[in-house]
C-alpha positions as a Python dict, from the first residue, in 0.01 Angstrom:
ca = {
    (1, 'M'): (0, 0, 0),
    (2, 'N'): (-9, 392, 136),
    (3, 'G'): (-106, 663, -40),
    (4, 'E'): (176, 830, -102),
    (5, 'N'): (195, 823, -451),
    (6, 'L'): (-162, 826, -546),
    (7, 'Q'): (-233, 1107, -813),
    (8, 'M'): (-556, 1171, -1016),
    (9, 'L'): (-536, 1268, -1347),
    (10, 'M'): (-838, 1457, -1504),
    (11, 'V'): (-944, 1267, -1866),
    (12, 'E'): (-1179, 1433, -2113),
    (13, 'A'): (-1480, 1196, -2209),
    (14, 'D'): (-1662, 1161, -2551),
    (15, 'T'): (-1966, 1226, -2380),
    (16, 'G'): (-2064, 1351, -2025),
    (17, 'P'): (-1789, 1513, -1786),
    (18, 'A'): (-1453, 1455, -1739),
    (19, 'V'): (-1352, 1161, -1514),
    (20, 'P'): (-1077, 1129, -1247),
    (21, 'I'): (-868, 852, -1311),
    (22, 'A'): (-631, 708, -1033),
    (23, 'Y'): (-274, 654, -1140),
    (24, 'R'): (90, 563, -947),
    (25, 'F'): (410, 626, -1107),
    (26, 'D'): (742, 541, -984),
    (27, 'K'): (1006, 707, -1206),
    (28, 'P'): (1279, 509, -1354),
    (29, 'Q'): (1664, 560, -1240),
    (30, 'T'): (1870, 684, -1570),
    (31, 'G'): (1886, 462, -1829),
    (32, 'K'): (1604, 223, -1724),
    (33, 'P'): (1264, 188, -1879),
    (34, 'A'): (890, 226, -1731),
    (35, 'F'): (693, -75, -1705),
    (36, 'V'): (352, 24, -1787),
    (37, 'W'): (61, -198, -1669),
    (38, 'F'): (-259, -250, -1820),
    (39, 'C'): (-492, -399, -1591),
    (40, 'G'): (-777, -672, -1713),
    (41, 'F'): (-1121, -614, -1718),
    (42, 'R'): (-1280, -560, -1337),
    (43, 'S'): (-904, -518, -1199),
    (44, 'E'): (-701, -271, -1085),
    (45, 'M'): (-348, -141, -1002),
    (46, 'E'): (-340, -258, -655),
    (47, 'S'): (-382, -651, -760),
    (48, 'L'): (-133, -913, -705),
    (49, 'K'): (53, -914, -1027),
    (50, 'A'): (64, -550, -1059),
    (51, 'S'): (202, -454, -718),
    (52, 'A'): (448, -719, -759),
    (53, 'L'): (563, -582, -1097),
    (54, 'A'): (555, -256, -938),
    (55, 'A'): (795, -409, -662),
    (56, 'W'): (1015, -590, -889),
    (57, 'A'): (1046, -287, -1114),
    (58, 'K'): (1171, -87, -815),
    (59, 'A'): (1420, -335, -683),
    (60, 'N'): (1584, -318, -1078),
    (61, 'G'): (1594, 55, -1098),
    (62, 'A'): (1325, 75, -1337),
    (63, 'G'): (991, 273, -1324),
    (64, 'C'): (616, 184, -1302),
    (65, 'L'): (317, 303, -1407),
    (66, 'R'): (-8, 158, -1287),
    (67, 'F'): (-376, 324, -1331),
    (68, 'D'): (-728, 251, -1295),
    (69, 'Y'): (-982, 262, -1574),
    (70, 'S'): (-1288, 451, -1525),
    (71, 'G'): (-1491, 177, -1274),
    (72, 'H'): (-1208, 37, -1187),
    (73, 'G'): (-1032, 82, -850),
    (74, 'K'): (-961, 392, -693),
    (75, 'S'): (-1099, 590, -1062),
    (76, 'S'): (-1459, 736, -1082),
    (77, 'G'): (-1721, 661, -1297),
    (78, 'R'): (-1946, 334, -1336),
    (79, 'F'): (-1798, 43, -1469),
    (80, 'E'): (-2120, -10, -1644),
    (81, 'D'): (-2056, 309, -1870),
    (82, 'G'): (-1665, 196, -1962),
    (83, 'T'): (-1609, 89, -2317),
    (84, 'I'): (-1292, -33, -2471),
    (85, 'G'): (-1259, 328, -2678),
    (86, 'A'): (-1299, 481, -2338),
    (87, 'W'): (-1035, 286, -2137),
    (88, 'L'): (-799, 332, -2420),
    (89, 'A'): (-817, 729, -2389),
    (90, 'Q'): (-761, 665, -2059),
    (91, 'A'): (-485, 493, -2079),
    (92, 'A'): (-297, 715, -2382),
    (93, 'A'): (-385, 1032, -2142),
    (94, 'V'): (-211, 895, -1841),
    (95, 'C'): (96, 763, -2053),
    (96, 'A'): (142, 1122, -2213),
    (97, 'H'): (88, 1297, -1901),
    (98, 'A'): (316, 1065, -1659),
    (99, 'L'): (577, 933, -1877),
    (100, 'Q'): (660, 1247, -2109),
    (101, 'G'): (906, 1065, -2305),
    (102, 'T'): (1016, 816, -2075),
    (103, 'P'): (1119, 452, -2240),
    (104, 'A'): (826, 249, -2202),
    (105, 'V'): (755, -147, -2184),
    (106, 'F'): (355, -225, -2194),
    (107, 'V'): (293, -518, -1981),
    (108, 'G'): (-69, -590, -2014),
    (109, 'S'): (-285, -864, -1852),
    (110, 'S'): (-604, -1013, -2004),
    (111, 'M'): (-822, -687, -2114),
    (112, 'G'): (-531, -476, -2063),
    (113, 'G'): (-332, -675, -2334),
    (114, 'W'): (-572, -563, -2588),
    (115, 'I'): (-539, -213, -2461),
    (116, 'A'): (-154, -213, -2471),
    (117, 'L'): (-178, -373, -2834),
    (118, 'L'): (-424, -29, -2915),
    (119, 'L'): (-199, 186, -2791),
    (120, 'A'): (112, 46, -2933),
    (121, 'R'): (-65, 59, -3253),
    (122, 'Q'): (-128, 458, -3209),
    (123, 'W'): (236, 482, -3095),
    (124, 'S'): (386, 343, -3382),
    (125, 'S'): (422, 612, -3618),
    (126, 'R'): (443, 907, -3363),
    (127, 'K'): (618, 763, -3061),
    (128, 'A'): (770, 456, -3178),
    (129, 'S'): (1138, 507, -3033),
    (130, 'H'): (982, 559, -2683),
    (131, 'L'): (826, 220, -2685),
    (132, 'K'): (1076, -53, -2615),
    (133, 'G'): (870, -403, -2612),
    (134, 'I'): (538, -532, -2515),
    (135, 'A'): (489, -813, -2257),
    (136, 'L'): (117, -969, -2271),
    (137, 'I'): (-64, -1228, -2017),
    (138, 'A'): (-335, -1418, -2106),
    (139, 'P'): (-390, -1121, -2374),
    (140, 'A'): (-758, -1072, -2424),
    (141, 'W'): (-750, -893, -2750),
    (142, 'D'): (-1093, -857, -2967),
    (143, 'M'): (-1213, -997, -2615),
    (144, 'T'): (-1576, -887, -2705),
    (145, 'R'): (-1634, -1083, -3031),
    (146, 'L'): (-1438, -1343, -2862),
    (147, 'F'): (-1700, -1343, -2556),
    (148, 'W'): (-2027, -1294, -2835),
    (149, 'E'): (-1870, -1600, -3066),
    (150, 'R'): (-1906, -1821, -2740),
    (151, 'A'): (-2215, -1684, -2584),
    (152, 'T'): (-2554, -1860, -2589),
    (153, 'P'): (-2822, -1766, -2793),
    (154, 'E'): (-3063, -1664, -2489),
    (155, 'I'): (-2738, -1461, -2373),
    (156, 'R'): (-2686, -1278, -2672),
    (157, 'E'): (-3099, -1253, -2699),
    (158, 'T'): (-3084, -1082, -2365),
    (159, 'I'): (-2809, -827, -2447),
    (160, 'L'): (-2973, -717, -2749),
    (161, 'R'): (-3305, -683, -2609),
    (162, 'D'): (-3184, -512, -2212),
    (163, 'G'): (-2834, -376, -2316),
    (164, 'V'): (-2702, -558, -2036),
    (165, 'Y'): (-2633, -924, -1943),
    (166, 'L'): (-2505, -979, -1565),
    (167, 'R'): (-2240, -1234, -1632),
    (168, 'P'): (-2152, -1489, -1312),
    (169, 'S'): (-1807, -1436, -1189),
    (170, 'A'): (-1549, -1734, -1175),
    (171, 'Y'): (-1385, -1543, -892),
    (172, 'D'): (-1628, -1513, -631),
    (173, 'D'): (-1678, -1153, -688),
    (174, 'G'): (-2047, -1150, -779),
    (175, 'P'): (-2205, -1089, -1135),
    (176, 'Y'): (-2050, -803, -1372),
    (177, 'P'): (-2276, -651, -1627),
    (178, 'I'): (-2137, -727, -2002),
    (179, 'T'): (-2326, -392, -2168),
    (180, 'R'): (-2435, -355, -2580),
    (181, 'A'): (-2255, -67, -2618),
    (182, 'L'): (-1932, -287, -2476),
    (183, 'F'): (-1990, -515, -2762),
    (184, 'E'): (-2054, -256, -3019),
    (185, 'D'): (-1777, -37, -2936),
    (186, 'G'): (-1553, -364, -2938),
    (187, 'E'): (-1613, -387, -3302),
    (188, 'R'): (-1467, -47, -3362),
    (189, 'H'): (-1145, -129, -3233),
    (190, 'F'): (-1136, -510, -3371),
    (191, 'L'): (-754, -594, -3440),
    (192, 'G'): (-825, -937, -3646),
    (193, 'G'): (-941, -767, -3937),
    (194, 'G'): (-595, -736, -4055),
    (195, 'P'): (-234, -751, -4032),
    (196, 'L'): (-91, -588, -3687),
    (197, 'A'): (182, -420, -3800),
    (198, 'L'): (424, -360, -3462),
    (199, 'S'): (824, -383, -3510),
    (200, 'V'): (864, -413, -3137),
    (201, 'P'): (951, -749, -2953),
    (202, 'I'): (641, -881, -2815),
    (203, 'R'): (659, -1128, -2529),
    (204, 'I'): (355, -1334, -2448),
    (205, 'V'): (281, -1633, -2187),
    (206, 'H'): (-53, -1774, -2185),
    (207, 'G'): (-188, -2125, -1956),
    (208, 'C'): (-315, -2404, -2111),
    (209, 'Q'): (-580, -2458, -1834),
    (210, 'D'): (-727, -2067, -1911),
    (211, 'S'): (-1097, -2154, -1902),
    (212, 'D'): (-1143, -1758, -1994),
    (213, 'I'): (-932, -1663, -2285),
    (214, 'P'): (-798, -2047, -2493),
    (215, 'W'): (-431, -2018, -2527),
    (216, 'R'): (-498, -2069, -2871),
    (217, 'H'): (-635, -1718, -2877),
    (218, 'S'): (-258, -1604, -2845),
    (219, 'L'): (-150, -1852, -3124),
    (220, 'A'): (-367, -1651, -3358),
    (221, 'L'): (-216, -1335, -3228),
    (222, 'L'): (131, -1452, -3302),
    (223, 'E'): (20, -1537, -3670),
    (224, 'A'): (-167, -1223, -3682),
    (225, 'A'): (76, -966, -3603),
    (226, 'G'): (330, -860, -3826),
    (227, 'C'): (641, -855, -3570),
    (228, 'P'): (953, -1034, -3640),
    (229, 'D'): (1033, -1062, -3289),
    (230, 'M'): (777, -1228, -3091),
    (231, 'R'): (757, -1523, -2889),
    (232, 'L'): (467, -1739, -2694),
    (233, 'T'): (525, -1936, -2419),
    (234, 'L'): (279, -2164, -2251),
    (235, 'V'): (211, -2283, -1900),
    (236, 'K'): (104, -2638, -1885),
    (237, 'D'): (-65, -2625, -1565),
    (238, 'G'): (-155, -2242, -1552),
    (239, 'E'): (-485, -2089, -1563),
    (240, 'H'): (-645, -1756, -1676),
    (241, 'R'): (-475, -1517, -1388),
    (242, 'L'): (-120, -1647, -1377),
    (243, 'S'): (-47, -1523, -1054),
    (244, 'R'): (114, -1787, -856),
    (245, 'P'): (517, -1760, -733),
    (246, 'Q'): (605, -1955, -1013),
    (247, 'D'): (432, -1729, -1282),
    (248, 'L'): (538, -1423, -1145),
    (249, 'S'): (902, -1556, -1188),
    (250, 'L'): (822, -1664, -1507),
    (251, 'L'): (691, -1309, -1581),
    (252, 'F'): (1013, -1132, -1443),
    (253, 'S'): (1230, -1345, -1662),
    (254, 'M'): (1057, -1260, -1926),
    (255, 'L'): (1057, -845, -1856),
    (256, 'R'): (1410, -880, -1755),
    (257, 'E'): (1559, -861, -2108),
    (258, 'F'): (1370, -511, -2116),
    (259, 'L'): (1587, -370, -1824),
}
């Protein structure tokens, strides 16, 4: 994709200098919402699903806002310095800067589902009328606790002793660092400790062959969220990424109700 609508936003950090965050925003036609894409862990706004969403939104007159967290894609910063709180703050800053009251539908993939839910909770009192719905793809909510519970004692010891564990990747892009800071910060953003009070419609799609985030994790979200209009669709042969043509068709049929 060309760089015509690539923009940078300086986002203040809790510690250290401000970080330039890359984003793309295609504005919607009058009366249409903007779909906000929240990338997964180590993913980026130029990924297959994000690009397909932007094209689909444009074809239907809707807007699309995409961005890269620090340490991801075209944004600055080191990946290993990132935390859920930092990436949430960046998502909030980009949304506030770009949308400026535009009706929005959050679309979160994997870890992006966690960040989308956290931001929706922030918006629930201040900007409730701006958020029209949430769509989640294999949402990795409370991802750090899930990983910790599934980690071997040796991996836990490495994280506590060294502050980092190089986790092998299942997607042939090399090992990546999982830091102690990520886990400690994740606990400060834990969603599973009580009811998640959200009133907007929530749609979830999850593959039953997902080896990264078990589909029952989405079932637990269905039970935990205090949302009356919530649906979970399971794809029997689907894996974690859900990026096949049939998966994208299912996603777009799910999003069509928000147009």
